[in-house]
C-alpha positions in Angstrom: -12.4 88.1 19.9 -11.0 85.4 21.9 -8.9 83.5 19.7 -8.0 79.6 21.0 -4.5 79.2 18.7 -1.7 81.5 18.2 -2.0 80.3 14.2 -5.5 81.4 13.9 -4.5 85.0 15.6 -1.6 85.1 12.9 -4.0 84.3 10.3 -6.1 87.1 11.8 -3.8 89.6 11.6 -2.1 88.7 8.0 -5.5 89.6 6.4 -6.1 92.6 8.3 -2.7 93.9 7.1 -3.4 92.7 3.5 -6.7 94.7 3.7 -5.5 97.5 4.9 -3.1 97.9 2.0 -6.0 99.4 0.5 -5.8 102.4 2.8 -2.1 102.8 2.7 -1.7 103.4 -0.8 -4.4 105.6 -1.9 -5.2 108.5 -3.0 -1.4 109.5 -3.3 0.2 113.2 -4.0 2.8 112.5 -7.1 5.6 115.2 -7.3 6.1 115.8 -11.1 10.0 114.6 -11.7 12.5 117.9 -12.5 15.4 117.4 -14.2 18.2 118.4 -11.5 22.0 117.9 -12.1 22.5 117.2 -8.8 24.2 114.1 -8.1 24.5 112.7 -10.8 26.1 109.5 -11.7 29.4 109.1 -13.7 29.3 106.6 -16.3 31.8 104.6 -16.8 33.3 103.7 -20.4 32.6 99.8 -21.1 36.5 99.3 -21.4 35.2 95.6 -21.9 36.7 94.2 -18.9 34.7 96.7 -16.4 30.5 97.1 -15.7 29.1 100.2 -16.7 26.6 102.2 -14.5 24.1 104.2 -16.5 21.9 106.7 -14.6 18.2 108.6 -15.3 18.8 112.7 -14.3 18.9 113.1 -10.4 15.5 114.3 -8.7 14.8 115.9 -5.5 13.7 114.3 -2.6 14.0 115.8 1.1 16.7 117.6 1.3 19.0 115.9 -0.9 18.3 113.8 -4.6 17.7 110.3 -5.6 18.4 108.6 -9.4 17.4 105.2 -11.3 20.3 103.3 -12.4 21.4 100.1 -14.0 24.3 98.6 -14.3 25.8 96.6 -17.4 28.3 93.8 -17.9 31.4 93.9 -20.2 29.1 92.5 -22.8 25.8 94.7 -22.4 23.9 92.7 -20.3 22.0 93.9 -17.7 23.0 92.8 -13.8 21.3 95.2 -11.4 18.5 98.1 -11.7 18.4 100.3 -8.1 17.9 103.5 -7.1 20.5 105.6 -5.0 19.9 108.8 -2.8 22.1 110.6 0.0 21.4 111.3 3.5 20.3 114.4 2.8 16.9 112.8 1.2 15.7 111.6 4.5 15.5 114.8 5.7 13.3 117.3 5.1 10.4 114.7 3.9 6.9 116.4 3.8 4.6 115.3 7.0 1.8 116.9 6.4 -0.4 115.4 3.7 -2.6 117.1 1.9 -6.5 116.5 3.0 -7.9 112.4 1.4 -4.2 111.9 1.0 -1.6 109.4 2.0 1.6 110.3 0.6 3.5 111.7 -1.9 5.0 109.8 -4.9 8.6 110.7 -6.4 8.9 109.3 -10.0 12.2 108.3 -11.1 12.4 107.1 -14.9 14.9 104.1 -16.0 17.3 105.2 -18.4 16.9 103.7 -21.7 20.4 101.3 -20.9 17.7 99.8 -18.9 15.6 98.7 -22.1 16.3 94.8 -21.9 14.8 94.7 -18.3 11.5 95.1 -18.3 11.2 97.8 -15.9 10.3 101.5 -17.2 10.1 103.8 -13.8 10.3 103.5 -10.0 7.8 105.2 -8.3 8.9 106.4 -4.9 6.1 106.9 -2.1 6.8 108.8 1.3 4.4 107.4 3.9 5.3 110.2 6.5 3.3 108.3 9.2 2.6 104.8 8.0 -0.7 102.9 7.8 -2.7 100.4 9.7 -2.5 97.9 11.0 -1.5 100.2 13.6 0.9 97.4 15.6 2.3 96.6 12.0 2.9 99.3 9.8 2.3 102.4 11.2 5.5 104.0 11.1 6.9 106.3 8.4 8.5 103.9 5.3 9.2 104.5 1.4 7.3 101.8 -1.1 10.0 101.6 -3.9 7.4 100.4 -7.0 9.6 99.1 -9.7 6.7 99.5 -12.5 6.9 97.4 -16.1 4.5 99.6 -17.8 4.6 102.8 -18.4 3.0 106.0 -17.1 0.6 106.6 -19.7 -0.6 103.2 -19.1 -0.6 103.7 -14.8 -2.8 106.8 -15.1 -5.0 104.5 -17.3 -5.9 102.7 -13.8 -9.0 103.6 -11.9 -9.8 100.5 -10.6 -13.2 101.7 -10.2 -16.1 100.6 -12.3 -15.3 98.4 -15.5 -11.6 99.1 -14.7 -12.1 97.2 -11.6 -12.3 93.9 -13.5 -9.1 94.4 -15.0 -7.4 95.1 -11.6 -8.7 92.0 -10.0 -8.0 89.6 -12.6 -5.6 87.9 -11.7 -2.4 86.4 -13.2 -2.1 82.8 -13.8 -0.4 80.7 -10.9 2.8 79.7 -12.6 3.3 83.6 -13.1 2.6 84.4 -9.4 5.6 84.6 -7.1 6.5 81.9 -5.1 4.4 81.9 -2.1 2.5 85.2 -2.5 -1.2 85.3 -1.8 -3.3 88.0 -3.5 -4.4 90.7 -1.3 -8.0 91.2 -1.0 -9.4 95.1 -1.3 -5.9 96.0 -2.4 -6.8 97.5 -6.0 -5.2 100.8 -6.4 -5.7 103.7 -8.8 -2.9 103.9 -10.6 -1.1 101.3 -9.2 -3.3 98.3 -9.8 -3.4 95.0 -7.2 -1.3 94.0 -4.1 0.1 90.5 -3.5 1.8 89.6 0.1 4.0 86.7 1.4 2.1 85.8 4.4 5.7 84.4 5.6 7.2 87.9 5.7 8.7 88.5 9.3 6.1 91.6 10.2 3.1 89.0 10.0 4.9 86.9 13.0 5.4 89.1 16.0 8.2 90.7 14.4 8.6 94.9 14.0 8.4 95.8 10.2 11.4 97.0 8.9 10.9 96.0 5.2 9.7 93.3 3.4 8.7 92.8 -0.4 5.3 93.1 -2.2 4.2 92.1 -5.9 1.5 94.2 -8.1 -0.5 92.9 -11.1 -3.2 94.5 -13.4 -5.7 92.5 -16.1 -3.7 89.7 -15.3 -0.2 90.2 -15.7 2.6 91.1 -12.6 3.0 94.8 -13.3 5.5 95.9 -10.3 8.6 94.6 -7.6 7.9 96.7 -4.5 10.8 96.7 -1.8 8.4 98.6 1.2 11.5 100.1 3.4 11.0 101.9 7.0 12.7 105.0 7.5 14.6 103.9 11.0 15.7 100.9 8.7 17.9 103.1 6.4 19.3 104.8 9.0 20.6 102.1 11.1 23.0 102.3 7.7 21.7 98.5 6.6 24.0 96.4 4.4 21.0 93.4 3.7 20.5 91.1 0.8 18.0 88.8 0.3 16.6 86.2 -2.7 13.4 87.3 -4.3 10.3 84.5 -4.5 10.6 83.8 -8.1 7.6 82.9 -10.5 7.7 79.6 -12.8 7.8 81.8 -15.6 7.8 85.3 -17.0 5.3 86.8 -20.0 7.4 88.7 -21.4 11.6 88.1 -22.1 13.8 90.2 -20.5 15.9 90.1 -17.9 14.6 90.0 -14.3 16.1 89.7 -10.7 16.6 86.8 -8.4 17.3 89.1 -5.1 17.1 92.1 -3.7 19.4 94.7 -1.3 19.4 97.7 1.0 22.8 99.2 1.6 24.4 102.1 2.9 27.5 103.4 1.7 29.3 105.4 4.5 32.4 106.9 1.9 29.7 108.8 -0.5 26.6 109.0 2.2 24.5 106.8 -0.1 21.6 104.8 0.6 20.8 102.2 -2.3 17.5 100.0 -3.1 18.9 97.4 -5.4 17.1 94.3 -7.5 20.3 92.3 -8.3 21.4 89.1 -10.2 19.4 90.2 -13.7 18.9 87.1 -15.3 17.6 86.1 -18.8 14.2 84.7 -18.2 
């Protein structure tokens, strides 16, 4: 199709990318967590002058392991949550996808010390071959879904029949992060609907490395989703960006104001974190 102006081409590519999120995130094969003491994060005592880090049990990913964690300040207030995994977790990942599936999910429970935040668990989805559109998301990447509902609630999201109406029910405008738009036909079982930022770099001629999405169900925002390529992790990044924020939240708690993707050369670990927690 011939396009008269570049801005129209960008809009078409953006809409195509939004529509194909449905293809990317349906039918994941969930790998159930199994207890493992490997890479357990050491909990530091709260002495009144130092923060404390609390982590859930490590879970195997690839040839390594990952764990979810929360940091509390000296007053016991959360300052950050995240997922940390070792270098080996990027190796030995499944490359063959079962028939009818599109990836593998690793579930990480948030530690109970994160209860002052709205976040319950993290679903780490590995997409080995990426997904359409071929010029944007066709590289191996991870989707880090920081869910604000429990796993049982997620299991009830079918995005079919009567539930499709709930999945498509949009939050009020003041609950949606600034600048984000509803992604048509992005309603996924056990996820909900997706919201994207049309200003993201991958919609404007730049290679996809990392991006931020949000998710909704039944009129509520239910997850925050950093989406990051394996290649970007291997570049050993140290990046922090502000989050686009809504005008208000439907539930009181500590919410993040920025996110980071970092590599620790001493520990040889990668971290995806939601930081700058603020009581709203």
